[in-house]
Legacy VTK file of the C-alpha trace (Angstrom):
# vtk DataFile Version 3.0
C-alpha trace
ASCII
DATASET POLYDATA
POINTS 244 float
27.582 65.748 -24.174
29.935 62.788 -24.620
30.141 62.306 -20.880
26.340 62.336 -20.515
25.926 59.832 -23.354
28.390 57.428 -21.736
26.500 57.678 -18.451
23.187 56.858 -20.122
24.796 53.977 -22.011
26.354 52.422 -18.921
23.087 52.840 -17.038
21.188 51.006 -19.800
23.712 48.176 -19.803
23.452 47.921 -16.029
19.660 47.735 -16.150
19.701 45.124 -18.914
22.238 43.064 -17.002
20.056 43.204 -13.869
16.981 42.035 -15.790
19.008 39.241 -17.392
20.301 38.148 -13.976
16.794 38.031 -12.567
15.511 35.963 -15.502
18.491 33.611 -15.294
18.043 33.231 -11.532
14.359 32.428 -11.947
15.126 29.835 -14.639
17.735 28.159 -12.438
15.263 28.107 -9.562
12.610 26.431 -11.696
15.074 23.787 -12.908
16.235 23.043 -9.356
12.664 22.781 -8.143
11.833 20.362 -10.951
14.854 18.230 -10.052
13.844 18.148 -6.397
10.241 17.204 -7.209
11.405 14.510 -9.613
13.836 13.135 -7.041
11.171 13.082 -4.339
8.564 11.461 -6.581
10.942 8.731 -7.703
11.122 7.379 -4.157
7.544 8.126 -3.154
4.958 5.542 -4.242
2.180 8.012 -3.447
3.456 10.142 -6.316
2.564 7.342 -8.758
-0.787 6.248 -7.380
-2.619 3.545 -9.293
-6.347 3.423 -8.484
-7.377 0.388 -6.441
-11.148 0.828 -6.620
-11.255 -1.407 -9.703
-9.038 -3.990 -8.018
-11.982 -5.193 -5.919
-13.439 -6.633 -9.129
-10.551 -9.082 -9.085
-11.961 -10.525 -5.847
-15.462 -11.282 -7.079
-16.302 -14.959 -7.008
-13.208 -15.909 -5.004
-13.990 -17.391 -1.573
-12.927 -15.464 1.525
-12.821 -16.808 5.044
-11.657 -14.279 7.595
-8.161 -13.220 6.573
-7.847 -15.969 3.943
-8.476 -15.444 0.243
-8.904 -18.410 -2.102
-9.567 -22.126 -1.945
-8.713 -23.398 1.567
-7.443 -26.610 -0.080
-4.949 -24.781 -2.298
-1.497 -26.404 -1.853
0.430 -23.134 -1.479
0.005 -20.496 1.220
1.158 -16.939 0.523
1.178 -14.636 3.556
1.413 -10.875 3.315
2.255 -8.762 6.348
0.921 -5.274 5.695
0.236 -1.967 7.375
-2.831 -0.268 5.912
-1.144 3.135 6.164
1.935 1.943 4.283
2.117 3.471 0.771
4.307 0.594 -0.400
1.645 -1.926 0.669
-0.818 0.081 -1.371
1.532 0.092 -4.349
1.883 -3.698 -4.198
-1.905 -4.124 -3.908
-2.532 -1.909 -6.927
0.169 -3.327 -9.197
1.604 -6.825 -8.652
-1.104 -8.400 -6.502
-4.030 -8.453 -9.011
-1.967 -10.504 -11.461
-1.157 -13.054 -8.742
-4.844 -13.300 -7.864
-5.807 -14.001 -11.474
-3.024 -16.488 -12.176
-2.779 -18.421 -8.919
-5.518 -17.685 -6.402
-8.510 -17.777 -8.732
-7.184 -20.978 -10.294
-6.966 -22.724 -6.904
-3.189 -23.046 -6.787
-2.592 -20.532 -3.990
-4.469 -19.298 -0.949
-3.394 -16.014 0.570
-3.577 -14.556 4.061
-3.484 -10.860 4.904
-1.786 -10.277 8.242
-2.265 -6.674 9.366
0.425 -5.308 11.659
1.158 -1.943 13.231
4.315 -0.316 11.883
3.125 3.276 11.559
1.387 4.132 14.814
-2.057 4.511 16.333
-3.835 5.180 13.039
-2.695 1.743 11.891
-4.063 0.146 15.056
-7.495 1.680 14.449
-7.420 0.754 10.770
-6.422 -2.836 11.507
-9.270 -3.327 13.961
-11.893 -2.082 11.520
-10.643 -4.132 8.581
-10.215 -7.229 10.761
-13.834 -6.726 11.861
-14.813 -6.744 8.180
-13.112 -10.134 8.067
-15.755 -11.464 10.460
-18.124 -10.967 7.523
-15.576 -12.422 5.072
-14.895 -9.049 3.464
-11.450 -8.304 4.863
-9.705 -8.219 1.497
-12.335 -5.921 -0.021
-12.103 -3.595 2.979
-8.317 -3.415 2.725
-8.513 -2.489 -0.969
-11.089 0.182 -0.188
-8.842 1.563 2.570
-5.883 1.767 0.204
-7.973 3.677 -2.322
-8.581 6.509 0.153
-5.322 6.138 2.089
-4.094 9.403 3.626
-0.714 10.609 4.783
0.712 8.215 7.326
0.571 9.357 10.946
-1.536 12.422 10.171
-4.447 11.353 12.371
-6.879 10.913 9.495
-8.096 7.484 10.645
-11.129 8.418 12.749
-14.582 6.851 13.001
-15.987 8.946 10.176
-13.167 7.902 7.870
-13.555 4.233 8.789
-17.314 4.287 8.270
-16.677 5.721 4.818
-14.212 2.930 4.048
-16.514 0.164 5.241
-19.569 1.657 3.555
-17.800 1.297 0.220
-17.499 -2.486 0.538
-20.071 -4.534 -1.351
-21.936 -7.048 0.832
-20.627 -5.676 4.140
-22.699 -4.399 7.073
-20.568 -1.383 8.068
-22.447 -0.705 11.316
-21.813 -4.269 12.475
-18.131 -4.036 11.549
-17.770 -0.783 13.507
-19.378 -2.433 16.542
-17.177 -5.505 16.337
-13.842 -3.658 16.159
-13.295 -4.231 19.879
-14.698 -7.757 19.983
-12.830 -10.696 21.473
-12.628 -12.257 18.016
-10.801 -9.260 16.586
-8.490 -9.011 19.609
-7.623 -12.703 19.371
-7.030 -12.466 15.628
-4.679 -9.509 16.036
-2.844 -11.301 18.845
-2.343 -14.269 16.524
-0.954 -11.947 13.852
1.457 -10.399 16.339
2.627 -13.860 17.398
3.330 -14.853 13.792
5.050 -11.515 13.165
7.398 -12.189 16.083
8.012 -15.772 15.005
9.195 -14.732 11.545
10.859 -11.477 12.705
8.814 -9.249 10.416
9.798 -5.600 10.885
8.702 -3.928 7.656
5.805 -3.880 5.218
4.937 -5.305 2.831
6.647 -8.585 3.718
5.701 -11.764 1.826
6.290 -15.339 2.956
5.405 -18.610 1.248
4.960 -22.251 2.237
2.354 -24.964 2.650
1.083 -23.634 5.993
2.003 -21.098 8.678
4.526 -23.507 10.221
6.905 -23.729 7.253
6.963 -20.256 5.740
10.045 -18.834 4.042
10.623 -15.218 2.947
9.793 -14.211 -0.610
10.278 -10.454 -0.537
10.648 -7.486 1.754
9.143 -4.492 -0.022
7.255 -4.113 -3.276
7.907 -7.131 -5.488
7.017 -7.505 -9.161
4.365 -9.994 -10.221
6.940 -11.894 -12.292
9.361 -12.307 -9.391
6.570 -13.416 -7.100
5.337 -15.839 -9.750
8.808 -17.411 -9.877
8.695 -18.060 -6.140
5.193 -19.527 -6.391
6.133 -21.777 -9.303
9.176 -23.059 -7.421
6.970 -23.854 -4.442
4.401 -25.579 -6.665
7.112 -27.887 -8.030
7.684 -29.143 -4.503
4.063 -30.314 -4.318
4.200 -32.416 -7.494
LINES 1 245
244 0 1 2 3 4 5 6 7 8 9 10 11 12 13 14 15 16 17 18 19 20 21 22 23 24 25 26 27 28 29 30 31 32 33 34 35 36 37 38 39 40 41 42 43 44 45 46 47 48 49 50 51 52 53 54 55 56 57 58 59 60 61 62 63 64 65 66 67 68 69 70 71 72 73 74 75 76 77 78 79 80 81 82 83 84 85 86 87 88 89 90 91 92 93 94 95 96 97 98 99 100 101 102 103 104 105 106 107 108 109 110 111 112 113 114 115 116 117 118 119 120 121 122 123 124 125 126 127 128 129 130 131 132 133 134 135 136 137 138 139 140 141 142 143 144 145 146 147 148 149 150 151 152 153 154 155 156 157 158 159 160 161 162 163 164 165 166 167 168 169 170 171 172 173 174 175 176 177 178 179 180 181 182 183 184 185 186 187 188 189 190 191 192 193 194 195 196 197 198 199 200 201 202 203 204 205 206 207 208 209 210 211 212 213 214 215 216 217 218 219 220 221 222 223 224 225 226 227 228 229 230 231 232 233 234 235 236 237 238 239 240 241 242 243
């Protein structure tokens, strides 16, 4: 009897220990998974997406001419090199950029150029052509914001004609069929060649890259990567002091 009781007791302890081990293992697994997700999200701007569809409201009433946003007589030129597939370009457009538009571009102190380059492959090439074609109707900035709002995973092949028509169709005041036709036009090819030339001149190898000056011949670097509105404002204010 005593021997049988001990056997049952040890068996119960063994079963309880096994259940406890399984529960503990599952808890550890959940904690590790949470740490990994948190670590990944901290370095992934797509994990903290800010909607850009409302950002296009910032553009209303501001003149656009091709790739230029703002008063062409503004004393300061701010140039952004961007890849439309780049999640960091999207993060800058959704966070810091609207404040700069309100404070400096709308007030006529700064004009800004969007120079689209290919860092992330063939999808970027196709995207650049379509958005540059929107620039022929002076809606390049709106089209870029719309693209960012539906931006997919880089290099996944999502940038096809259907996707691009959807992007362009969401731009107020744009003829999307015309833009799709003009993607391969001489004007778009020449504009992209000019961008590539300027990219080489200033040795731009990442996006977003921001440069500032009075014109394209005297640009100096401001930031390589996502920059805060306050830091960018400091650079603009310093440049404005030179014009006084």
